[in-house]
N, C-alpha and C positions, 0 to 999 in steps of 0.2 A: 145319560147312560154312561157308565164307566166301563171301560174295557178291562177285563181281568183275565189273565192267562190261567187256564185250568190245566193241571197236569193230565196227560192222557192215561185213562184207565186201561187195565188189561182187557176188559170187555170191548172197549172202543178199538184198541189195536187189533184184537181178534176180528172185529167186524170189518176193519179196513182190509185185513189180509183176505178175508172171505169174500168181500164184495167188490174189491178193486178190480176194475176191468169188466165187471158185470153190470154196474150201474154208472150212469153219468155222474160227473163230479157234483153237480148241484143236488141230485137226489141223495148221494152218499153223505154229503155235508148236512143235509136236512135231517137224515136219519140219525146222525151223530150229534145233532144240535150244535154244530160248529160252523165257522165261516168256511167258504170255499178255499180261501187262501190257506187257512190253518190245515184243512184236510189235505190239500195238495202237497204242502210241505211235509206233513207227517207221513203221507203215502210215499213220498220220495225218500224220506229217511228210512223207511222200511224196505225200500228197494222196488217199489211199484210206481208205475206211471198211470195216472188217471186222466181220462179224456173229459173235456167239457161237453161234448155232444153225445147224443144217444147211440151213435154207431160204435159202441164199445164191445169188443168180443172177449179178449183175454188179457190178463195183466201182462204188462211188458216190463221185464226187469230193466232197471236203469242201466244205461251204458257205462262200461268201465271207463274210469277217468285216467288218462295217461299222466304219469308223474312229471312229464316234461312240460305240460301245459300249465300256464299260470292262472288261467281263469276257466274253470269247468263250466260247460254249458248249463247244467242245472242251476247253478248259482245265478247266472244271467237270466234264465228263463223262468225260474220258480221263486227263488229266495229273494232276489232283488226286487221284483215286482210286488211280492208280498210285503216286504219291508216298506216300500213306497206307499202302498195302500194303507198299511197300518199307521205309518207316521202321518199321512194326510188325514186319516180318520181322527187321530188324537189331536192334531192341529185344529181341525174343525170343531172339536168338542171344547177346546179351551175358550173360544170366543166366537160368536157368530160373525161371519165375514162375507163380504160381497163376492159373488161368483167369479168376478175377474181376478180377485186376490187369490182365490183357490186355484185358478188356472196357473197363475204365476208361481204359486207355491209348489204346485205339482211339477212344473218345469224345473224349478230350483232343486227340489228333492230328487228328481230323476237324475239330473246332472251330478249332484253330489254323491248320491248312493252308488251310481255306476262308477264314479271316480274311486270310491272306497273299494268297490269290487276289483277295479283295475289294479289297485294297490295291494290286493290279496285278501281283503276281508271277506269272510264267507258266512259269518254268524248273523242270522236274521235280526236278532235282538240288538246287536251292536250296530248293524246297519240302520235300524229304526231309530235308535237313540242318537247316533251320529247325525242322521238326517234332520231330526228334530232340533238338535243343538245348533246345527248350521242354519236352519231356517229361522230360529229365534234370534241368532246373532245378526243375520241379515235384516230381519225385521227391526231389531233394536238400532242397528247402525244406519240402515238405508231406508227404512220404512217402505214396506211393500205397499204400493199404492193401487187403489182400485180405479177403475175407469171413471167412476163418479167422484172419487176422492179429491181431485184437484179443485173442482168447483166448490166442493164443500169446505175445503181448507181455506180457500180465498174468502168465502163467506164468513167463516169463523174468525179469520184474521181481521176482516173489516169490522165485524161485530165487536171484537175485543178492543179494537182501536176506538170505537165510539164509546165504549164503556169506560175506558181509561182517560178519555179526553184528548187523545192524540188526533192529529189531522189525518183524515182518510181521503185519499184522492178519488177513489171510485168504489162504490159499493156494488158488489155483484148481486143481482136479484135472485 
């Protein structure tokens, strides 16, 4: 499954304006055939706050952001988590990985993306791409290891030594 960003239609924007605050986020996203993260970000861009639970009454306008603050709360609360979620989904689609690798990748992404936010980046797409690039660089340079990967690597090393005729001290079963 390939993730493709679809532009928001006027009909979808009108639906968000009409239903934000009346429906929980998951129902609104389902009606729009969009992810919850995408729906939350678009509602925020339109000036609405959507709730994840069913106890939603009326749309809340997003709070005014002071020009003296370096990091607005909506970026930390909405955009950065959406970028982390999207980057992790793309990372998982590139190659099947052990769950322990995914946990490490999420930690690395979270630290890096929030670091970008601290440096002033607010664009979700740039956060996503920056996070993925960082994750791939770490994977290339340091190899993110799974909990089961160490034994597997030892086994492969021992097996390759046998094939090349090198002396192998111990073979891991």
